[in-house]
PyMOL commands that place a pseudoatom at each C-alpha (Angstrom):
pseudoatom trace, name=CA, resn=MET, resi=1, chain=A, elem=C, hetatm=0, pos=[18.515, -9.706, 2.916]
pseudoatom trace, name=CA, resn=ARG, resi=2, chain=A, elem=C, hetatm=0, pos=[16.389, -9.455, -0.191]
pseudoatom trace, name=CA, resn=THR, resi=3, chain=A, elem=C, hetatm=0, pos=[13.794, -6.739, -0.612]
pseudoatom trace, name=CA, resn=ILE, resi=4, chain=A, elem=C, hetatm=0, pos=[10.181, -7.281, -1.580]
pseudoatom trace, name=CA, resn=ASP, resi=5, chain=A, elem=C, hetatm=0, pos=[8.768, -4.101, -3.062]
pseudoatom trace, name=CA, resn=VAL, resi=6, chain=A, elem=C, hetatm=0, pos=[5.013, -3.601, -3.006]
pseudoatom trace, name=CA, resn=ILE, resi=7, chain=A, elem=C, hetatm=0, pos=[3.643, -1.049, -5.442]
pseudoatom trace, name=CA, resn=SER, resi=8, chain=A, elem=C, hetatm=0, pos=[0.319, 0.018, -3.990]
pseudoatom trace, name=CA, resn=ASP, resi=9, chain=A, elem=C, hetatm=0, pos=[-2.169, 2.744, -3.194]
pseudoatom trace, name=CA, resn=VAL, resi=10, chain=A, elem=C, hetatm=0, pos=[-3.623, 3.285, 0.279]
pseudoatom trace, name=CA, resn=ILE, resi=11, chain=A, elem=C, hetatm=0, pos=[-7.122, 3.728, -1.168]
pseudoatom trace, name=CA, resn=CYS, resi=12, chain=A, elem=C, hetatm=0, pos=[-7.009, 0.380, -3.013]
pseudoatom trace, name=CA, resn=PRO, resi=13, chain=A, elem=C, hetatm=0, pos=[-8.963, -2.278, -1.066]
pseudoatom trace, name=CA, resn=TRP, resi=14, chain=A, elem=C, hetatm=0, pos=[-7.135, -5.085, -2.845]
pseudoatom trace, name=CA, resn=CYS, resi=15, chain=A, elem=C, hetatm=0, pos=[-3.851, -3.607, -1.615]
pseudoatom trace, name=CA, resn=TRP, resi=16, chain=A, elem=C, hetatm=0, pos=[-5.029, -3.922, 2.002]
pseudoatom trace, name=CA, resn=ILE, resi=17, chain=A, elem=C, hetatm=0, pos=[-6.033, -7.515, 1.306]
pseudoatom trace, name=CA, resn=GLY, resi=18, chain=A, elem=C, hetatm=0, pos=[-2.708, -8.036, -0.443]
pseudoatom trace, name=CA, resn=ARG, resi=19, chain=A, elem=C, hetatm=0, pos=[-0.875, -6.752, 2.615]
pseudoatom trace, name=CA, resn=ALA, resi=20, chain=A, elem=C, hetatm=0, pos=[-2.728, -9.195, 4.883]
pseudoatom trace, name=CA, resn=ASN, resi=21, chain=A, elem=C, hetatm=0, pos=[-1.873, -12.078, 2.559]
pseudoatom trace, name=CA, resn=LEU, resi=22, chain=A, elem=C, hetatm=0, pos=[1.725, -10.848, 2.355]
pseudoatom trace, name=CA, resn=MET, resi=23, chain=A, elem=C, hetatm=0, pos=[2.026, -11.002, 6.154]
pseudoatom trace, name=CA, resn=ALA, resi=24, chain=A, elem=C, hetatm=0, pos=[0.769, -14.603, 6.083]
pseudoatom trace, name=CA, resn=ALA, resi=25, chain=A, elem=C, hetatm=0, pos=[3.293, -15.478, 3.361]
pseudoatom trace, name=CA, resn=LEU, resi=26, chain=A, elem=C, hetatm=0, pos=[6.171, -13.907, 5.288]
pseudoatom trace, name=CA, resn=GLU, resi=27, chain=A, elem=C, hetatm=0, pos=[5.245, -15.840, 8.416]
pseudoatom trace, name=CA, resn=GLU, resi=28, chain=A, elem=C, hetatm=0, pos=[5.329, -19.090, 6.439]
pseudoatom trace, name=CA, resn=LEU, resi=29, chain=A, elem=C, hetatm=0, pos=[8.707, -18.209, 4.951]
pseudoatom trace, name=CA, resn=ARG, resi=30, chain=A, elem=C, hetatm=0, pos=[10.209, -17.160, 8.291]
pseudoatom trace, name=CA, resn=ALA, resi=31, chain=A, elem=C, hetatm=0, pos=[9.545, -20.678, 9.534]
pseudoatom trace, name=CA, resn=GLU, resi=32, chain=A, elem=C, hetatm=0, pos=[11.804, -21.833, 6.673]
pseudoatom trace, name=CA, resn=GLY, resi=33, chain=A, elem=C, hetatm=0, pos=[14.544, -19.362, 7.573]
pseudoatom trace, name=CA, resn=LEU, resi=34, chain=A, elem=C, hetatm=0, pos=[13.769, -16.882, 4.788]
pseudoatom trace, name=CA, resn=ARG, resi=35, chain=A, elem=C, hetatm=0, pos=[13.464, -13.227, 5.771]
pseudoatom trace, name=CA, resn=PHE, resi=36, chain=A, elem=C, hetatm=0, pos=[12.834, -10.200, 3.610]
pseudoatom trace, name=CA, resn=ARG, resi=37, chain=A, elem=C, hetatm=0, pos=[12.814, -6.447, 3.861]
pseudoatom trace, name=CA, resn=ILE, resi=38, chain=A, elem=C, hetatm=0, pos=[9.461, -5.002, 2.783]
pseudoatom trace, name=CA, resn=ARG, resi=39, chain=A, elem=C, hetatm=0, pos=[9.293, -1.648, 1.042]
pseudoatom trace, name=CA, resn=TRP, resi=40, chain=A, elem=C, hetatm=0, pos=[6.110, 0.153, -0.053]
pseudoatom trace, name=CA, resn=LEU, resi=41, chain=A, elem=C, hetatm=0, pos=[6.226, 2.147, -3.286]
pseudoatom trace, name=CA, resn=PRO, resi=42, chain=A, elem=C, hetatm=0, pos=[3.700, 4.650, -4.690]
pseudoatom trace, name=CA, resn=PHE, resi=43, chain=A, elem=C, hetatm=0, pos=[1.005, 4.248, -7.308]
pseudoatom trace, name=CA, resn=GLN, resi=44, chain=A, elem=C, hetatm=0, pos=[-1.952, 6.600, -7.535]
pseudoatom trace, name=CA, resn=LEU, resi=45, chain=A, elem=C, hetatm=0, pos=[-5.145, 4.939, -8.719]
pseudoatom trace, name=CA, resn=ASN, resi=46, chain=A, elem=C, hetatm=0, pos=[-6.536, 8.399, -9.419]
pseudoatom trace, name=CA, resn=PRO, resi=47, chain=A, elem=C, hetatm=0, pos=[-3.618, 10.672, -10.321]
pseudoatom trace, name=CA, resn=ASP, resi=48, chain=A, elem=C, hetatm=0, pos=[-6.002, 13.354, -11.594]
pseudoatom trace, name=CA, resn=MET, resi=49, chain=A, elem=C, hetatm=0, pos=[-8.104, 13.406, -8.424]
pseudoatom trace, name=CA, resn=PRO, resi=50, chain=A, elem=C, hetatm=0, pos=[-8.674, 16.957, -7.062]
pseudoatom trace, name=CA, resn=LEU, resi=51, chain=A, elem=C, hetatm=0, pos=[-6.508, 17.642, -4.026]
pseudoatom trace, name=CA, resn=GLN, resi=52, chain=A, elem=C, hetatm=0, pos=[-9.597, 17.954, -1.844]
pseudoatom trace, name=CA, resn=GLY, resi=53, chain=A, elem=C, hetatm=0, pos=[-10.930, 14.608, -3.085]
pseudoatom trace, name=CA, resn=VAL, resi=54, chain=A, elem=C, hetatm=0, pos=[-14.534, 13.950, -4.096]
pseudoatom trace, name=CA, resn=ALA, resi=55, chain=A, elem=C, hetatm=0, pos=[-17.604, 12.515, -2.423]
pseudoatom trace, name=CA, resn=ARG, resi=56, chain=A, elem=C, hetatm=0, pos=[-17.158, 8.730, -2.575]
pseudoatom trace, name=CA, resn=ASP, resi=57, chain=A, elem=C, hetatm=0, pos=[-20.736, 7.921, -3.613]
pseudoatom trace, name=CA, resn=GLU, resi=58, chain=A, elem=C, hetatm=0, pos=[-20.522, 10.437, -6.457]
pseudoatom trace, name=CA, resn=TYR, resi=59, chain=A, elem=C, hetatm=0, pos=[-17.138, 9.126, -7.589]
pseudoatom trace, name=CA, resn=ARG, resi=60, chain=A, elem=C, hetatm=0, pos=[-18.112, 5.455, -7.416]
pseudoatom trace, name=CA, resn=ALA, resi=61, chain=A, elem=C, hetatm=0, pos=[-21.460, 5.946, -9.154]
pseudoatom trace, name=CA, resn=ARG, resi=62, chain=A, elem=C, hetatm=0, pos=[-19.710, 7.726, -11.998]
pseudoatom trace, name=CA, resn=LYS, resi=63, chain=A, elem=C, hetatm=0, pos=[-16.986, 5.077, -12.216]
pseudoatom trace, name=CA, resn=PHE, resi=64, chain=A, elem=C, hetatm=0, pos=[-19.231, 2.006, -12.100]
pseudoatom trace, name=CA, resn=GLY, resi=65, chain=A, elem=C, hetatm=0, pos=[-22.414, 3.327, -13.647]
pseudoatom trace, name=CA, resn=SER, resi=66, chain=A, elem=C, hetatm=0, pos=[-24.583, 3.384, -10.542]
pseudoatom trace, name=CA, resn=LEU, resi=67, chain=A, elem=C, hetatm=0, pos=[-24.382, 3.527, -6.772]
pseudoatom trace, name=CA, resn=GLU, resi=68, chain=A, elem=C, hetatm=0, pos=[-26.093, 0.153, -6.590]
pseudoatom trace, name=CA, resn=ARG, resi=69, chain=A, elem=C, hetatm=0, pos=[-23.347, -1.476, -8.673]
pseudoatom trace, name=CA, resn=SER, resi=70, chain=A, elem=C, hetatm=0, pos=[-20.700, 0.229, -6.540]
pseudoatom trace, name=CA, resn=ARG, resi=71, chain=A, elem=C, hetatm=0, pos=[-22.210, -1.222, -3.385]
pseudoatom trace, name=CA, resn=GLU, resi=72, chain=A, elem=C, hetatm=0, pos=[-22.381, -4.689, -4.922]
pseudoatom trace, name=CA, resn=LEU, resi=73, chain=A, elem=C, hetatm=0, pos=[-18.654, -4.499, -5.658]
pseudoatom trace, name=CA, resn=ASP, resi=74, chain=A, elem=C, hetatm=0, pos=[-17.934, -3.220, -2.148]
pseudoatom trace, name=CA, resn=ALA, resi=75, chain=A, elem=C, hetatm=0, pos=[-19.812, -6.200, -0.701]
pseudoatom trace, name=CA, resn=GLN, resi=76, chain=A, elem=C, hetatm=0, pos=[-17.753, -8.606, -2.813]
pseudoatom trace, name=CA, resn=VAL, resi=77, chain=A, elem=C, hetatm=0, pos=[-14.485, -7.018, -1.669]
pseudoatom trace, name=CA, resn=ALA, resi=78, chain=A, elem=C, hetatm=0, pos=[-15.626, -7.022, 1.960]
pseudoatom trace, name=CA, resn=GLU, resi=79, chain=A, elem=C, hetatm=0, pos=[-16.343, -10.750, 1.747]
pseudoatom trace, name=CA, resn=VAL, resi=80, chain=A, elem=C, hetatm=0, pos=[-12.839, -11.482, 0.452]
pseudoatom trace, name=CA, resn=GLY, resi=81, chain=A, elem=C, hetatm=0, pos=[-11.468, -9.180, 3.128]
pseudoatom trace, name=CA, resn=ARG, resi=82, chain=A, elem=C, hetatm=0, pos=[-13.192, -11.122, 5.894]
pseudoatom trace, name=CA, resn=ASP, resi=83, chain=A, elem=C, hetatm=0, pos=[-11.412, -14.261, 4.727]
pseudoatom trace, name=CA, resn=ALA, resi=84, chain=A, elem=C, hetatm=0, pos=[-8.136, -12.351, 5.171]
pseudoatom trace, name=CA, resn=GLY, resi=85, chain=A, elem=C, hetatm=0, pos=[-9.146, -11.161, 8.647]
pseudoatom trace, name=CA, resn=LEU, resi=86, chain=A, elem=C, hetatm=0, pos=[-10.037, -7.608, 7.602]
pseudoatom trace, name=CA, resn=ASP, resi=87, chain=A, elem=C, hetatm=0, pos=[-13.112, -5.577, 8.472]
pseudoatom trace, name=CA, resn=PHE, resi=88, chain=A, elem=C, hetatm=0, pos=[-13.981, -3.203, 5.645]
pseudoatom trace, name=CA, resn=ARG, resi=89, chain=A, elem=C, hetatm=0, pos=[-16.342, -0.380, 6.590]
pseudoatom trace, name=CA, resn=PHE, resi=90, chain=A, elem=C, hetatm=0, pos=[-17.117, 1.189, 3.247]
pseudoatom trace, name=CA, resn=ASP, resi=91, chain=A, elem=C, hetatm=0, pos=[-20.209, 2.747, 4.822]
pseudoatom trace, name=CA, resn=LEU, resi=92, chain=A, elem=C, hetatm=0, pos=[-17.956, 5.042, 6.875]
pseudoatom trace, name=CA, resn=ILE, resi=93, chain=A, elem=C, hetatm=0, pos=[-15.960, 6.385, 3.918]
pseudoatom trace, name=CA, resn=ALA, resi=94, chain=A, elem=C, hetatm=0, pos=[-17.407, 9.750, 2.901]
pseudoatom trace, name=CA, resn=ARG, resi=95, chain=A, elem=C, hetatm=0, pos=[-14.719, 10.887, 0.465]
pseudoatom trace, name=CA, resn=THR, resi=96, chain=A, elem=C, hetatm=0, pos=[-12.330, 9.350, -2.037]
pseudoatom trace, name=CA, resn=PRO, resi=97, chain=A, elem=C, hetatm=0, pos=[-9.125, 11.313, -1.408]
pseudoatom trace, name=CA, resn=ASN, resi=98, chain=A, elem=C, hetatm=0, pos=[-6.213, 12.317, -3.525]
pseudoatom trace, name=CA, resn=SER, resi=99, chain=A, elem=C, hetatm=0, pos=[-3.545, 9.931, -2.180]
pseudoatom trace, name=CA, resn=LEU, resi=100, chain=A, elem=C, hetatm=0, pos=[-0.409, 11.918, -3.049]
pseudoatom trace, name=CA, resn=ALA, resi=101, chain=A, elem=C, hetatm=0, pos=[0.040, 13.270, 0.492]
pseudoatom trace, name=CA, resn=ALA, resi=102, chain=A, elem=C, hetatm=0, pos=[-0.330, 9.777, 1.965]
pseudoatom trace, name=CA, resn=HIS, resi=103, chain=A, elem=C, hetatm=0, pos=[2.357, 8.473, -0.391]
pseudoatom trace, name=CA, resn=ARG, resi=104, chain=A, elem=C, hetatm=0, pos=[4.654, 11.282, 0.717]
pseudoatom trace, name=CA, resn=VAL, resi=105, chain=A, elem=C, hetatm=0, pos=[4.172, 10.174, 4.321]
pseudoatom trace, name=CA, resn=ILE, resi=106, chain=A, elem=C, hetatm=0, pos=[4.939, 6.567, 3.369]
pseudoatom trace, name=CA, resn=ARG, resi=107, chain=A, elem=C, hetatm=0, pos=[8.143, 7.632, 1.635]
pseudoatom trace, name=CA, resn=ALA, resi=108, chain=A, elem=C, hetatm=0, pos=[9.145, 9.721, 4.642]
pseudoatom trace, name=CA, resn=ALA, resi=109, chain=A, elem=C, hetatm=0, pos=[8.618, 6.641, 6.836]
pseudoatom trace, name=CA, resn=ASP, resi=110, chain=A, elem=C, hetatm=0, pos=[10.915, 4.581, 4.611]
pseudoatom trace, name=CA, resn=LEU, resi=111, chain=A, elem=C, hetatm=0, pos=[13.690, 7.142, 4.945]
pseudoatom trace, name=CA, resn=ALA, resi=112, chain=A, elem=C, hetatm=0, pos=[13.106, 7.688, 8.678]
pseudoatom trace, name=CA, resn=GLN, resi=113, chain=A, elem=C, hetatm=0, pos=[13.470, 4.014, 9.539]
pseudoatom trace, name=CA, resn=ASP, resi=114, chain=A, elem=C, hetatm=0, pos=[17.147, 4.184, 8.553]
pseudoatom trace, name=CA, resn=ALA, resi=115, chain=A, elem=C, hetatm=0, pos=[17.798, 6.273, 11.666]
pseudoatom trace, name=CA, resn=ASP, resi=116, chain=A, elem=C, hetatm=0, pos=[19.550, 4.455, 14.522]
pseudoatom trace, name=CA, resn=ASP, resi=117, chain=A, elem=C, hetatm=0, pos=[16.662, 4.932, 16.953]
pseudoatom trace, name=CA, resn=ALA, resi=118, chain=A, elem=C, hetatm=0, pos=[13.851, 4.069, 14.526]
pseudoatom trace, name=CA, resn=PRO, resi=119, chain=A, elem=C, hetatm=0, pos=[12.135, 0.662, 14.351]
pseudoatom trace, name=CA, resn=GLU, resi=120, chain=A, elem=C, hetatm=0, pos=[13.100, -1.259, 11.231]
pseudoatom trace, name=CA, resn=ASP, resi=121, chain=A, elem=C, hetatm=0, pos=[9.422, -1.805, 10.401]
pseudoatom trace, name=CA, resn=LEU, resi=122, chain=A, elem=C, hetatm=0, pos=[8.402, 1.847, 10.724]
pseudoatom trace, name=CA, resn=GLN, resi=123, chain=A, elem=C, hetatm=0, pos=[7.188, 2.140, 7.138]
pseudoatom trace, name=CA, resn=GLU, resi=124, chain=A, elem=C, hetatm=0, pos=[5.164, -1.052, 7.510]
pseudoatom trace, name=CA, resn=ARG, resi=125, chain=A, elem=C, hetatm=0, pos=[3.529, 0.318, 10.666]
pseudoatom trace, name=CA, resn=VAL, resi=126, chain=A, elem=C, hetatm=0, pos=[2.630, 3.552, 8.921]
pseudoatom trace, name=CA, resn=VAL, resi=127, chain=A, elem=C, hetatm=0, pos=[1.224, 1.778, 5.867]
pseudoatom trace, name=CA, resn=GLU, resi=128, chain=A, elem=C, hetatm=0, pos=[-0.986, -0.488, 7.954]
pseudoatom trace, name=CA, resn=ALA, resi=129, chain=A, elem=C, hetatm=0, pos=[-2.156, 2.458, 10.053]
pseudoatom trace, name=CA, resn=LEU, resi=130, chain=A, elem=C, hetatm=0, pos=[-3.191, 4.293, 6.883]
pseudoatom trace, name=CA, resn=PHE, resi=131, chain=A, elem=C, hetatm=0, pos=[-5.025, 1.285, 5.448]
pseudoatom trace, name=CA, resn=ASP, resi=132, chain=A, elem=C, hetatm=0, pos=[-6.811, 0.687, 8.740]
pseudoatom trace, name=CA, resn=ALA, resi=133, chain=A, elem=C, hetatm=0, pos=[-7.748, 4.345, 9.193]
pseudoatom trace, name=CA, resn=TYR, resi=134, chain=A, elem=C, hetatm=0, pos=[-9.268, 4.548, 5.719]
pseudoatom trace, name=CA, resn=PHE, resi=135, chain=A, elem=C, hetatm=0, pos=[-10.960, 1.195, 5.270]
pseudoatom trace, name=CA, resn=ARG, resi=136, chain=A, elem=C, hetatm=0, pos=[-12.000, 0.486, 8.859]
pseudoatom trace, name=CA, resn=GLY, resi=137, chain=A, elem=C, hetatm=0, pos=[-12.320, 4.015, 10.198]
pseudoatom trace, name=CA, resn=GLY, resi=138, chain=A, elem=C, hetatm=0, pos=[-13.455, 5.966, 7.148]
pseudoatom trace, name=CA, resn=ARG, resi=139, chain=A, elem=C, hetatm=0, pos=[-10.903, 8.725, 7.800]
pseudoatom trace, name=CA, resn=ASP, resi=140, chain=A, elem=C, hetatm=0, pos=[-9.970, 11.218, 5.087]
pseudoatom trace, name=CA, resn=LEU, resi=141, chain=A, elem=C, hetatm=0, pos=[-6.442, 10.436, 3.904]
pseudoatom trace, name=CA, resn=GLY, resi=142, chain=A, elem=C, hetatm=0, pos=[-6.331, 13.657, 1.939]
pseudoatom trace, name=CA, resn=ASP, resi=143, chain=A, elem=C, hetatm=0, pos=[-6.490, 15.771, 5.086]
pseudoatom trace, name=CA, resn=ILE, resi=144, chain=A, elem=C, hetatm=0, pos=[-3.126, 16.921, 6.479]
pseudoatom trace, name=CA, resn=ALA, resi=145, chain=A, elem=C, hetatm=0, pos=[-4.185, 16.924, 10.138]
pseudoatom trace, name=CA, resn=THR, resi=146, chain=A, elem=C, hetatm=0, pos=[-5.603, 13.423, 9.763]
pseudoatom trace, name=CA, resn=LEU, resi=147, chain=A, elem=C, hetatm=0, pos=[-2.429, 12.121, 8.127]
pseudoatom trace, name=CA, resn=ASP, resi=148, chain=A, elem=C, hetatm=0, pos=[-0.333, 13.762, 10.834]
pseudoatom trace, name=CA, resn=ALA, resi=149, chain=A, elem=C, hetatm=0, pos=[-2.317, 12.028, 13.583]
pseudoatom trace, name=CA, resn=ILE, resi=150, chain=A, elem=C, hetatm=0, pos=[-2.262, 8.626, 11.875]
pseudoatom trace, name=CA, resn=ALA, resi=151, chain=A, elem=C, hetatm=0, pos=[1.490, 8.759, 11.227]
pseudoatom trace, name=CA, resn=ALA, resi=152, chain=A, elem=C, hetatm=0, pos=[2.218, 9.904, 14.783]
pseudoatom trace, name=CA, resn=SER, resi=153, chain=A, elem=C, hetatm=0, pos=[0.169, 7.021, 16.180]
pseudoatom trace, name=CA, resn=ALA, resi=154, chain=A, elem=C, hetatm=0, pos=[2.391, 4.657, 14.172]
pseudoatom trace, name=CA, resn=GLY, resi=155, chain=A, elem=C, hetatm=0, pos=[5.604, 6.237, 15.477]
pseudoatom trace, name=CA, resn=LEU, resi=156, chain=A, elem=C, hetatm=0, pos=[6.248, 8.901, 12.833]
pseudoatom trace, name=CA, resn=PRO, resi=157, chain=A, elem=C, hetatm=0, pos=[5.623, 12.414, 14.206]
pseudoatom trace, name=CA, resn=GLY, resi=158, chain=A, elem=C, hetatm=0, pos=[5.985, 15.690, 12.332]
pseudoatom trace, name=CA, resn=MET, resi=159, chain=A, elem=C, hetatm=0, pos=[4.194, 14.754, 9.125]
pseudoatom trace, name=CA, resn=GLY, resi=160, chain=A, elem=C, hetatm=0, pos=[1.762, 17.644, 9.322]
pseudoatom trace, name=CA, resn=GLU, resi=161, chain=A, elem=C, hetatm=0, pos=[4.613, 20.125, 9.122]
pseudoatom trace, name=CA, resn=MET, resi=162, chain=A, elem=C, hetatm=0, pos=[6.324, 18.110, 6.400]
pseudoatom trace, name=CA, resn=LEU, resi=163, chain=A, elem=C, hetatm=0, pos=[3.180, 18.155, 4.249]
pseudoatom trace, name=CA, resn=THR, resi=164, chain=A, elem=C, hetatm=0, pos=[3.008, 21.951, 4.328]
pseudoatom trace, name=CA, resn=ARG, resi=165, chain=A, elem=C, hetatm=0, pos=[6.286, 21.917, 2.397]
pseudoatom trace, name=CA, resn=SER, resi=166, chain=A, elem=C, hetatm=0, pos=[7.112, 20.129, -0.860]
pseudoatom trace, name=CA, resn=ASP, resi=167, chain=A, elem=C, hetatm=0, pos=[9.171, 17.313, 0.712]
pseudoatom trace, name=CA, resn=HIS, resi=168, chain=A, elem=C, hetatm=0, pos=[8.973, 14.036, -1.254]
pseudoatom trace, name=CA, resn=ARG, resi=169, chain=A, elem=C, hetatm=0, pos=[6.372, 15.359, -3.677]
pseudoatom trace, name=CA, resn=PHE, resi=170, chain=A, elem=C, hetatm=0, pos=[8.564, 15.270, -6.780]
pseudoatom trace, name=CA, resn=GLU, resi=171, chain=A, elem=C, hetatm=0, pos=[10.096, 11.910, -5.861]
pseudoatom trace, name=CA, resn=VAL, resi=172, chain=A, elem=C, hetatm=0, pos=[6.702, 10.264, -5.353]
pseudoatom trace, name=CA, resn=LEU, resi=173, chain=A, elem=C, hetatm=0, pos=[5.312, 11.620, -8.621]
pseudoatom trace, name=CA, resn=GLU, resi=174, chain=A, elem=C, hetatm=0, pos=[8.449, 10.590, -10.502]
pseudoatom trace, name=CA, resn=GLU, resi=175, chain=A, elem=C, hetatm=0, pos=[8.392, 7.061, -9.082]
pseudoatom trace, name=CA, resn=ASP, resi=176, chain=A, elem=C, hetatm=0, pos=[4.660, 6.680, -9.749]
pseudoatom trace, name=CA, resn=GLN, resi=177, chain=A, elem=C, hetatm=0, pos=[5.190, 7.713, -13.365]
pseudoatom trace, name=CA, resn=SER, resi=178, chain=A, elem=C, hetatm=0, pos=[8.173, 5.384, -13.739]
pseudoatom trace, name=CA, resn=PHE, resi=179, chain=A, elem=C, hetatm=0, pos=[5.984, 2.416, -12.832]
pseudoatom trace, name=CA, resn=ARG, resi=180, chain=A, elem=C, hetatm=0, pos=[3.355, 3.446, -15.356]
pseudoatom trace, name=CA, resn=ASN, resi=181, chain=A, elem=C, hetatm=0, pos=[6.053, 3.807, -18.006]
pseudoatom trace, name=CA, resn=ALA, resi=182, chain=A, elem=C, hetatm=0, pos=[7.243, 0.294, -17.125]
pseudoatom trace, name=CA, resn=GLY, resi=183, chain=A, elem=C, hetatm=0, pos=[3.754, -1.089, -17.762]
pseudoatom trace, name=CA, resn=VAL, resi=184, chain=A, elem=C, hetatm=0, pos=[2.328, -1.338, -14.245]
pseudoatom trace, name=CA, resn=ALA, resi=185, chain=A, elem=C, hetatm=0, pos=[-1.413, -0.836, -14.651]
pseudoatom trace, name=CA, resn=GLY, resi=186, chain=A, elem=C, hetatm=0, pos=[-2.831, -2.322, -11.462]
pseudoatom trace, name=CA, resn=VAL, resi=187, chain=A, elem=C, hetatm=0, pos=[-1.959, -2.783, -7.826]
pseudoatom trace, name=CA, resn=PRO, resi=188, chain=A, elem=C, hetatm=0, pos=[-0.804, -4.386, -5.673]
pseudoatom trace, name=CA, resn=THR, resi=189, chain=A, elem=C, hetatm=0, pos=[2.225, -5.367, -7.721]
pseudoatom trace, name=CA, resn=PHE, resi=190, chain=A, elem=C, hetatm=0, pos=[5.107, -7.269, -6.109]
pseudoatom trace, name=CA, resn=LEU, resi=191, chain=A, elem=C, hetatm=0, pos=[8.793, -7.263, -6.973]
pseudoatom trace, name=CA, resn=MET, resi=192, chain=A, elem=C, hetatm=0, pos=[11.843, -8.916, -5.445]
pseudoatom trace, name=CA, resn=ASP, resi=193, chain=A, elem=C, hetatm=0, pos=[15.108, -7.017, -5.715]
pseudoatom trace, name=CA, resn=ARG, resi=194, chain=A, elem=C, hetatm=0, pos=[13.429, -4.966, -8.463]
pseudoatom trace, name=CA, resn=HIS, resi=195, chain=A, elem=C, hetatm=0, pos=[12.432, -8.069, -10.459]
pseudoatom trace, name=CA, resn=LEU, resi=196, chain=A, elem=C, hetatm=0, pos=[8.707, -8.101, -11.264]
pseudoatom trace, name=CA, resn=LEU, resi=197, chain=A, elem=C, hetatm=0, pos=[6.968, -11.138, -9.794]
pseudoatom trace, name=CA, resn=PHE, resi=198, chain=A, elem=C, hetatm=0, pos=[3.184, -10.755, -9.959]
pseudoatom trace, name=CA, resn=SER, resi=199, chain=A, elem=C, hetatm=0, pos=[0.222, -8.444, -9.539]
pseudoatom trace, name=CA, resn=GLY, resi=200, chain=A, elem=C, hetatm=0, pos=[-2.892, -8.985, -7.469]
pseudoatom trace, name=CA, resn=ALA, resi=201, chain=A, elem=C, hetatm=0, pos=[-3.829, -9.938, -3.917]
pseudoatom trace, name=CA, resn=GLN, resi=202, chain=A, elem=C, hetatm=0, pos=[-2.972, -13.616, -4.254]
pseudoatom trace, name=CA, resn=PRO, resi=203, chain=A, elem=C, hetatm=0, pos=[-3.540, -15.946, -1.281]
pseudoatom trace, name=CA, resn=GLY, resi=204, chain=A, elem=C, hetatm=0, pos=[-0.708, -16.107, 1.224]
pseudoatom trace, name=CA, resn=ALA, resi=205, chain=A, elem=C, hetatm=0, pos=[0.362, -19.626, 0.269]
pseudoatom trace, name=CA, resn=GLU, resi=206, chain=A, elem=C, hetatm=0, pos=[0.637, -18.650, -3.400]
pseudoatom trace, name=CA, resn=MET, resi=207, chain=A, elem=C, hetatm=0, pos=[2.645, -15.558, -2.498]
pseudoatom trace, name=CA, resn=ALA, resi=208, chain=A, elem=C, hetatm=0, pos=[4.976, -17.641, -0.347]
pseudoatom trace, name=CA, resn=ARG, resi=209, chain=A, elem=C, hetatm=0, pos=[5.551, -20.046, -3.221]
pseudoatom trace, name=CA, resn=ALA, resi=210, chain=A, elem=C, hetatm=0, pos=[6.328, -17.185, -5.637]
pseudoatom trace, name=CA, resn=PHE, resi=211, chain=A, elem=C, hetatm=0, pos=[8.735, -15.540, -3.186]
pseudoatom trace, name=CA, resn=ARG, resi=212, chain=A, elem=C, hetatm=0, pos=[10.433, -18.855, -2.396]
pseudoatom trace, name=CA, resn=GLU, resi=213, chain=A, elem=C, hetatm=0, pos=[10.946, -19.627, -6.080]
pseudoatom trace, name=CA, resn=ALA, resi=214, chain=A, elem=C, hetatm=0, pos=[12.170, -16.110, -6.882]
pseudoatom trace, name=CA, resn=HIS, resi=215, chain=A, elem=C, hetatm=0, pos=[14.615, -16.227, -3.984]
pseudoatom trace, name=CA, resn=GLY, resi=216, chain=A, elem=C, hetatm=0, pos=[15.965, -19.517, -5.271]
pseudoatom trace, name=CA, resn=VAL, resi=217, chain=A, elem=C, hetatm=0, pos=[16.341, -18.274, -8.853]
pseudoatom trace, name=CA, resn=LEU, resi=218, chain=A, elem=C, hetatm=0, pos=[18.100, -15.071, -7.790]
pseudoatom trace, name=CA, resn=SER, resi=219, chain=A, elem=C, hetatm=0, pos=[20.424, -16.958, -5.448]
pseudoatom trace, name=CA, resn=ALA, resi=220, chain=A, elem=C, hetatm=0, pos=[21.339, -19.467, -8.164]
pseudoatom trace, name=CA, resn=ARG, resi=221, chain=A, elem=C, hetatm=0, pos=[21.999, -16.644, -10.601]
pseudoatom trace, name=CA, resn=GLU, resi=222, chain=A, elem=C, hetatm=0, pos=[24.318, -14.960, -8.105]
pseudoatom trace, name=CA, resn=ARG, resi=223, chain=A, elem=C, hetatm=0, pos=[26.241, -18.178, -7.482]
pseudoatom trace, name=CA, resn=ARG, resi=224, chain=A, elem=C, hetatm=0, pos=[26.953, -18.509, -11.211]
pseudoatom trace, name=CA, resn=ARG, resi=225, chain=A, elem=C, hetatm=0, pos=[28.548, -15.081, -11.431]
for i in range(1, 225): cmd.bond("trace and resi %d" % i, "trace and resi %d" % (i + 1))
show_as sticks, trace
zoom trace
């Protein structure tokens, strides 16, 4: 089974939209007999963000020049999100968090799903729970207790204790930096078996076409070996 890697950040609204479109693409491809393993990989939109995060209005006003402009952009994203079946509640988000701890949880979920008694889509469940908690619930993804509760609700207990240690911290930072060194500048970015395909939250049908074509090219290449 081929692997589709998604380089993303849990505080990126386009990554949540990209995930919704990815699910639609995978459903289309399953009907054709094509199945893929999905793996979520880390990218921090704000690698220099203070660990405690910052007030979202302050951060967005500084980034986009004014709070009014920030809210215009939020409205545009929310409209696209509705078309993908998502309900963005930017009004509930008080802080823009540092996302390193959330990425550590996501990596832990990837490793945990290899256990015999773990669901094979554990990482996917955790990722969606984090997106939903942040964008629909306004929860602080930089808070350890919050992350622990979200992960546990998705079937991954013990993350609060894990985050008090250094587990997965170095690996996440190293992988994030490796993507930057490779030229990744925006997310979501999609790869198949480590081959770069495209960036951006493309519509599901366009994603399905790209995955179908990439699967065909890789399979043909393997047959020629």
